[in-house]
C-alpha positions in Angstrom: -10.3 24.1 -1.9 -6.6 23.0 -2.3 -4.7 24.9 -4.9 -3.9 21.7 -6.9 -7.6 20.9 -7.2 -8.6 24.4 -8.1 -5.9 24.4 -10.8 -7.3 21.1 -12.2 -10.8 22.5 -12.2 -9.7 25.7 -14.0 -7.2 24.1 -16.5 -9.8 23.4 -19.3 -10.8 27.1 -19.1 -7.3 28.6 -19.4 -7.6 29.2 -23.2 -10.9 31.0 -23.0 -9.6 33.0 -20.0 -6.6 34.2 -21.9 -8.7 35.0 -25.0 -11.0 37.2 -22.9 -8.0 39.0 -21.3 -6.6 39.8 -24.7 -10.0 40.8 -26.2 -9.5 44.6 -26.4 -6.1 44.3 -27.9 -7.3 41.8 -30.6 -10.5 43.7 -31.3 -11.8 43.5 -34.9 -11.8 46.9 -36.5 -15.6 47.7 -36.4 -16.8 45.6 -33.5 -18.1 45.4 -30.0 -16.0 43.2 -27.7 -17.4 41.9 -24.4 -14.5 41.6 -21.9 -15.0 39.3 -18.9 -12.4 40.0 -16.2 -12.7 36.6 -14.6 -14.6 34.2 -17.0 -14.6 31.3 -14.6 -16.6 31.8 -11.3 -17.6 29.7 -8.3 -20.8 30.4 -6.5 -20.6 33.8 -4.7 -17.7 35.0 -6.8 -18.1 38.2 -9.0 -16.5 39.5 -12.2 -16.5 42.8 -14.0 -17.9 42.7 -17.5 -16.8 45.6 -19.8 -18.0 46.4 -23.3 -15.6 48.0 -25.8 -16.3 49.7 -29.1 -13.8 49.5 -31.9 -13.7 51.2 -35.3 -11.7 51.4 -38.4 -8.4 53.4 -37.9 -9.4 55.6 -40.9 -12.2 57.1 -38.7 -11.4 59.6 -36.0 -13.2 58.6 -32.8 -16.3 56.7 -31.6 -19.4 58.9 -31.5 -22.2 56.8 -30.1 -23.7 53.3 -29.5 -27.3 52.2 -28.9 -27.3 48.5 -28.0 -28.8 45.8 -25.8 -26.9 43.2 -23.7 -28.5 39.9 -24.0 -27.7 37.2 -21.4 -28.9 33.7 -20.9 -29.8 34.5 -17.3 -31.6 37.8 -18.0 -30.5 40.4 -15.4 -30.3 37.8 -12.5 -27.0 38.2 -10.7 -26.1 41.5 -12.4 -25.5 44.8 -10.6 -23.7 48.2 -10.7 -24.3 48.8 -14.5 -22.7 52.1 -15.5 -21.3 53.9 -18.5 -17.5 54.4 -18.7 -16.2 58.0 -19.1 -16.1 59.7 -21.6 -18.9 57.6 -23.2 -21.4 58.9 -20.7 -22.1 62.1 -22.5 -25.4 64.0 -22.6 -28.5 61.8 -23.2 -26.6 58.6 -22.4 -27.9 55.8 -20.2 -26.5 52.6 -18.8 -29.8 50.9 -19.7 -32.4 49.1 -17.7 -32.4 45.6 -16.3 -34.8 43.3 -18.1 -35.8 39.6 -18.4 -33.3 39.3 -21.3 -30.4 41.3 -19.9 -30.0 45.1 -20.2 -32.1 47.2 -22.6 -31.6 50.8 -23.8 -27.9 51.1 -23.4 -27.0 54.5 -24.9 -23.4 55.6 -24.8 -21.7 58.5 -26.5 -19.3 61.4 -26.3 -19.2 65.0 -27.6 -16.7 66.3 -30.2 -15.6 69.5 -31.7 -17.9 71.7 -29.6 -16.0 74.6 -28.1 -13.0 73.1 -26.4 -14.5 69.6 -26.2 -12.8 67.0 -28.4 -13.5 63.3 -28.4 -11.3 60.6 -26.9 -9.8 58.8 -29.9 -9.0 55.6 -28.0 -9.6 52.6 -30.2 -11.2 50.4 -28.9 -12.9 52.5 -26.2 -14.7 51.2 -23.2 -18.3 52.3 -22.9 -20.2 50.1 -20.5 -19.6 47.8 -17.5 -21.4 45.9 -14.8 -20.8 43.2 -12.2 -22.0 39.6 -12.5 -22.1 37.4 -9.3 -22.5 33.7 -9.7 -25.4 32.1 -7.9 -25.5 28.8 -6.0 -25.2 26.0 -8.6 -25.7 22.3 -8.3 -23.8 21.8 -11.6 -21.7 23.8 -13.9 -23.4 26.1 -16.4 -22.5 28.8 -18.9 -23.8 32.4 -19.0 -24.0 33.5 -22.6 -23.6 37.2 -23.4 -24.2 38.9 -26.7 -25.1 42.4 -28.0 -27.9 43.5 -30.3 -27.1 46.9 -31.6 -29.3 49.5 -33.3 -26.9 52.4 -33.6 -23.1 52.6 -34.1 -21.5 55.8 -35.3 -18.1 57.4 -35.5 -16.7 60.9 -35.9 -14.7 61.0 -39.1 -13.1 64.4 -38.8 -10.9 65.9 -36.0 -12.5 69.3 -36.4 -16.1 68.5 -37.2 -18.9 67.2 -35.0 -20.5 65.4 -38.0 -20.8 61.6 -37.6 -21.4 58.6 -39.8 -23.0 55.2 -39.1 -20.9 52.1 -39.2 -23.7 49.8 -38.2 -23.6 47.8 -41.5 -20.0 46.9 -40.8 -20.4 46.0 -37.2 -19.5 42.7 -35.6 -21.6 42.2 -32.5 -20.0 41.2 -29.2 -20.2 37.8 -27.6 -18.7 36.2 -24.5 -19.2 33.4 -22.0 -19.0 33.2 -18.2 -18.5 29.7 -16.8 -20.0 29.0 -13.4 -18.6 25.9 -11.6 -19.9 24.5 -8.3 -16.8 24.4 -6.2 -17.6 21.7 -3.6 -18.9 19.3 -6.2 -16.0 19.9 -8.5 -13.6 19.3 -5.6 -15.3 16.0 -4.6 -15.3 14.7 -8.2 -11.6 15.5 -8.7 -10.6 14.1 -5.3 -12.5 10.9 -6.0 -10.8 10.5 -9.3 -7.4 11.0 -7.7 -8.2 8.3 -5.1 -9.4 5.9 -7.7 -6.2 6.3 -9.7 -4.1 5.7 -6.6 -6.1 2.5 -5.7 -5.5 1.1 -9.2 -1.7 1.5 -8.7 
């Protein structure tokens, strides 16, 4: 596809793309952010989707999350789900693919046990996977959201005690736009030709 046509196809999506790229930096204090590396895909293209956990700066570090990723396509097109170090501590799990997305995502890190101290990054990445766009006769959106059952933080640099922040949590949400490249190119090319003929 010519660069000019691809640019025209992607132009309406630039604002959402920039918003997704800035998501971790602009994360609400107690929130999950779903970051989509490339939120506009053509059939066969892939993107990495990363979930980040944020917390109030008055807390010390993220302790653990138990959540589900809900998608409008279920687990179709998804692969390589994994937890991100150090949120892959004992008892953790990247979850299992299901008809609604991924269930049973359990992420967490140890703290103040011997010489082990938690990573205090805020926000902190805890889960990622790859989504690959399928063949598509027309454009469609893949909606993503989280449904969280447990969200806790460490409050003290020297104690392994944790506290829930679930009541304050803002759930994550994001969108992946899939556009059928050949059809988009033909429609745009036809519009350009029509404009030239009118002149």
